[in-house]
N, C-alpha and C positions, 0 to 999 in steps of 0.2 A: 725471513729472515727477519723476528727484531735485532734492533739494539739501544740494548740502554744504559743513557747518558752518564757517564762515571764524575759528573758534573755533582751530582744531587750526588754525593758518598761525604763529601766535606760539609753537605750541605745540610745534612741526617746530621752527621760528629756535633756540627755545633749546635743544633736545635739541641740534640742532647745535651748537649756541658753547657745551655743555657736552663737546662730541666733540671738540671741538677742543680744545680748553684744556684737558683730558684725557689729547690725542693730541703738545699742548704741554708739559706737566709733565713726561711718560713723557720725552719727545724730551731735553728737559732733566735729566731725573736719569740719563742715557742717558746723555749726552755728558757729566755732570760725571764716573759711576764712574771711563768708559769713559776719559777725562784721568788721573782721580786713579790708576789702576791702572796704567797704558801711559804717558803721555804727563808725571805728574809730575815734574820732578826727583828726586824721591824714589819715584821709583817701583819699582826696583830696590833697598831698601830693605824688606827681611822686615822680618815684622809678621803681625800681626791682621790679617784683612782690614776690620771694622768700626773701628778704628784710624785706615789709611790712607783715609776717607768720614767722619770724622764724631767731633768731640771726646765728643760720648755718652761711645764706650767708652770716655776715657781720668778724666772724670770719676763713670761711676759706677765705675769701683773705688777711684777713690777716695773715693768716697760711703762706703763697703766698705769699708776700712780695708784693702785685704787688695795694694795697688801693690809693696809688699814682696817677696812671694813668687812675683807672679804676675813682674815684670820679672826677676828670677833665673831662671823657671825661662821664659820667650822670651830672654831671652842667653844659657842653655843648650841652647835646640832651634836660636836665630839664630846666634850668634856674636855680636864685639864690639858690634856695632852692630842695632838696630831702633825698626821707624816703629811709637811708642804717639802719634799725630797727623796727621791731613792735614799740619801744617808744622812735628811735634817727633821729633823724634828721640833716644833714652837710649844713654848712650854706656856703653863698660866695659874699649877702649882705651886700656889703663895711659899710651903720652903721649903722651897727649889732652890727660888731665887738666891736665897743665900750661900747653898750648894753653887748653884754655879758664877754666881758675880762676888761673892765677901771676896769681905781681906785675904789671900793667906790660899783663894782655891788654884788650883790646880787645871783648871778651862782655863784652856789660853784661846786668844781669838782667832779667829778662822782665816783665810787666806782668802776668804768676802774682803779681811781692811785690805791688801797684799796693791789692789788695784786702786787705792785712797791714795796709798803710800810711794807707788809710784819708785822711783829711784833713789828717792829725802831720806836719807840719814836719821835724820831729827823729825819724828814726827810725832804725836804727841797721842794723837787718835789710829793710828795708823798702829806704830811698830805696835807685833806680837810677843817681842821677848820682853818678860818679865821683866830680864835683871838689868837689859839696856836699861827699857819704860821708865824706871827704877830709880834707874843712876839720871835721865833724861827728866825727869817729872822735879826730883829733888834741888837742881838747877839755874830752875825757871819759878819755883815753887814760894823765893821770898817777894817774887818781883807781884801777880795776884794773890797773894796774903791778904785778906780782910787789910788789917794792919797799912799795907803798901796803896789799896784800889782804895781810900779812906781819901788819899791827893789827891786823885784824880775828879770828889766830887765838882768842884768845880767850875775843869771845862765842858765834865756831865751840865751843871745848871747855864751855865752860858749856852749851848746845844738849845738845850730847851726856853729856853727864856726869846730865841731864834726862830725854833717853833712855834712858839707862842705867838708870837707879833703873826707868821705868815696867819693864823689858823685870823686872825683879832684883822688880817685884813679882809679873810674870803667871808667873813658876816655876808647869810643868806648868799651865802653863792653854795653850790652843788661841789660838793670839795671830793675825790679818788680816797679814799685815807689809806686805801690797803698801800698804794703809789705813795702815799708822805711820812705811812710808816719806816717804811723802806729808806730813806732821803735819809731820815730825821733818826735811823740805826746807824747810819753808814757815813755821812758824821759826823755821831758820833766816835766808834769807832773812829774816823780819821786824828780826831780831837783830843781819846783817849791813850791813844796809842802813838802820834808824830806828831800831836801841841798844831797840826795843820786842820779843820773842817777843810773833807773833799768842796765841802761848799757847792754841794747838790741843793740845796735848798735855797741857795740864791739862785740859785741857777733852774728851776724848779723842776729840772733831769739827770741823770746820769753821766755819765761816759759811756756810759756800755758792760759795765761793770754789771751793772743786774744777770743782764740774757749770759753773758758769760760764765754765774752763779749756779745760772736757773741749769741752763746748758747741764755741767758738769753735777750738780746732784743725780739729773734723770739717767742721762748717761754712765755713771757710777752704783748707781742704784742696782738699773740690770744687769753689768758685765762685770758689775760684783759675784754677782749667782754665777759666774761662767767664765772666773781667771783664767784661766789657760786660751780662751779671744781674748783677753786685752793683751799678754801677752806677746801669743804672737802677734798680734798687731802693733806689739814693742819692739819685739825685732825687724817686722816684713815695714816698720814707715819708711824707712831712707828710697824703701823704692818704693811704695806704695802713698807715699801721705798718713799728715794728721788726717784721722776720720772717728776719729774721740770727739768729745768738747769738756771730758773726763779731766780733759792733758789741759787745758786752762789750768786748773788749778797748780797744777806740776808747769807751768809753762808764763800766758801770759798774766795772768793774778801771780804771781810767785817776780816777774821780772815786776811790773804794777810796786807790791813795795819791797825789790828792794833799788827802783827810784824813789818811792819817798824817802825814805830808812835816809840813802845817799842825800837829798835835797837836809832831812832835817839835820844831819850831820852839817852841810854846807850853811845852813844863814843857823845853826846855833840856838838853845831853848835854857833857861834854868829851869823849866819846869819838871815836875819830876813824873814824868808819862812812862809805860811802863818799855815805853825806847830804851829809856833812860836809867831804869832797872835792870832790864836784860845784859844792856853790856857796866854793869855796875857788875854786875849779877858773874859775868864772861871773865872778872880778875878772882872771883877765886874756882871759876871753875871749869874744870879743860876741855873737856862735852861740849862746854857751851862756843860753840865756833862758832864763825862769820855767814853760817850758811844754819845753825840752828835760828840766828835771832830770821832769819828774813825768811826761814821755815814757823815762829812762832807771829812776823809779825803779815804773816799769805794767813796764816790760821784765824786770826782776830781781823781779818776782814773778809774770808772768804765763810769761817763758819760765824763770828760772831754776831755778825751784819748778819746775815738773813735768818738764823735762829730770834736775834732778838729784832726780827720787823715783826716773822710771823706770834715770836709772845705778846708785843704788843695788838698785834692785828687781834689774836684771838683777846683779848680784852678788850676790846672796845667791841669788835661785834659777837659776842654774848651780851656787853650789857646794852648796846642798841638794839637788839635782838628779847630782852628780858626787860625794860623801863624800867617796871617795880623793882627792881633792885640799882639799877643805875637813878634813881629815886632817895636810893635808903645810906647809899655810898655819897648820894650829893648833900643828903642831912647830917652825915657826918662829918664832913670834908667843912661845911657851916656851922657845924656847932664844934671841930676843932682851931676854926679860920675865930669863932666867934670871941675860945678862950681863951687866944693871942696863942695860937698850939703848933701855931704856922709859921714859915718864912716866904720868900718866894723867889727864885722856886723857893718849894720843899725838901725841906733838908733829908739827909736815910734817915735821920736817929729818927727824925718826924713822922717820915712814914712809914717806917717800923712799931710805932708806938701806937698804928691807927687801927685792929680789928678787922672791918669790913674791906676795909684797901688789903689787906693781906687775906682775908679769904676770896675778896673777890679775883686778885693773882690768882692765890692758889685754884680755885677755881675752874678759870680759863685753861690756863698752862694740863689741870687732869683730863679737860677735854677736848683739848686740842693742844697736845704734845707736840715739840717741833718732830721730833722723831716719828714718820708713821711705819719704821721697820723693826723688823725683829735684830736686835746687838748680838750675832750671832759666836759661839765657842762652839770646841771642839774637847769631848765625853774626853780624860785622863785616859793613862793604864788602869784596866781592874772593872771597866763600864762604871753607872752607876745605875743608882735604883731610879728612881720619877713616879709618882702618883702609882705605883706600885708592879709601875712598867720597868722590865730591868735595860737600859738605854747597852748598851757597848761603848765597849772602845772607839773611840774617833769619828762617834758621832761628835756632827752637824747637831747643837741643840741651841732656847733663847728664844725670848720672852719679846714681846712686840710689845710697849708701854699705851699703845690704845687700847689692845685687850685688859693686861693687868690690871689699868685705870676705870675700864667697866669688870667687875669682881662688885659682885653686888655681899658680899659679907662684911665687900669692908667698906663701898660707902652707901647700901642700900640697894633698895625694889629699881629706883629712879634714877641710875647712874647713867643715862640719854639724855636728863636731865641739869641746864645751869642752875647750880641753884648754891652760893655763896655757904648758906647761910651752917648746913653740914658739917661745916672749918670753922662753927661757933658754939662747938657742942664740947665739953669739959674735956671728955678721953679723943683727941683726932692721934692717940700713938701709932696705932696700924697703920691708921694713916698715913700718912707723914711719913714711916716707917718704909709701906711701897710702893709712897709717892717717883714712881718710875721716870718722870723728864727728863732726870739733868743724866740717864743709867742708875745703878748701883753698885756699895760696894770697893775693891779693892782701885777700877775703872772707874768710876762718878768723876763727872764734869767740874775741872781744877778751881775752872769761874765758878759754880754752885752757889756761894754767899753773894759774888757779887750781881750775881741772875737773876734769884729771887731779889735782894734785894737793891738793886739799881735798872733789875729785868734787861742783864743783859741774858741775853738766854745761851747755856751752852749744849754743849758734844759728852757725848760718851768716850771719853780722854782716859 
């Protein structure tokens, strides 16, 4: 007589459950893939296979920091519209730029910006409520108007003189110009915002802020692709601690700005710096409270210094790589000096009158805009047709400055070449109209006049 163990019955049941769950998982996964690839409203839009299924694709490239070159290659392969996420497309169609970013557009900033804003109530760059953004922008616009910014020129001149003295002391030495460009940019931000240089050029080093900014930028770029993860981390921070460098923007850098504001108020100054203009604006604008002033000062430190350094580096890099254009610029400078048209340091109005200098700066910022990712917006109700493709409501769309600046219809077949002369032709209207370094339309960089003239680059605010 044989006896069958009853213990095999539950094991058999467990095995059946595992098989059933595996089947259900496989069936659901297969259904999801088939839907995304064949039935999703964006199924006909070309793009990487994995991008159509998961945001891990765009998150990885954001982490790797190669989104600019990746999207250039994809648009060259697939055309003016590329699917770069399960519910996101990248746009290179010029006719769509005004639709997406133009004044009065109903395309709103995506959740990607929410991680930049965090819990800040006043944030021109990240604010997604257009009415609130309009009020905030109006409250500080006078402080960043060109007429106001001209008051800051003497403070920029002082920093330029210190920079030139430092370079003079290092004649015939190897100099890390990338490092010095950022030291220079940071000291300028200190002068024009707080009437006091940070002293980085004198110290030949920063105070750790550079690493904090770099870490915050990298952190925000990838976690912005999965904002739910940021907010989960935010909720769990009291338990797990802070593991995102992005929070430097909301934490240590904001603390630095608050400290500098307090020091500036304690020592006093008769300078018409940005802080004094913001405080003056507070008298008439109730929405600009002390937290708003701190936010603007933080943005100056965070975005102003980094993008200024990036743009300055680009100009220096491309001139050194292309000595023939450097020589032409030197010749223009020498010619203007012989004619007595240049001061020392050169004034803003004088620099604006130098056509080749302006062409060099435009071309450097075309070749290397500070932002290497798309500026994402959400398609409004009713959807939109772009490049003969219907994009349904709720889809994230965006244009990448690097992609737009490689448009051969605009800039010619040699778009990868640094060639300032392209800006000297008689009609540069379309080239300037689609110059995307500072964003476009309603949310274009507030300081774009300052950026182009004083070389303090801006962002998509």
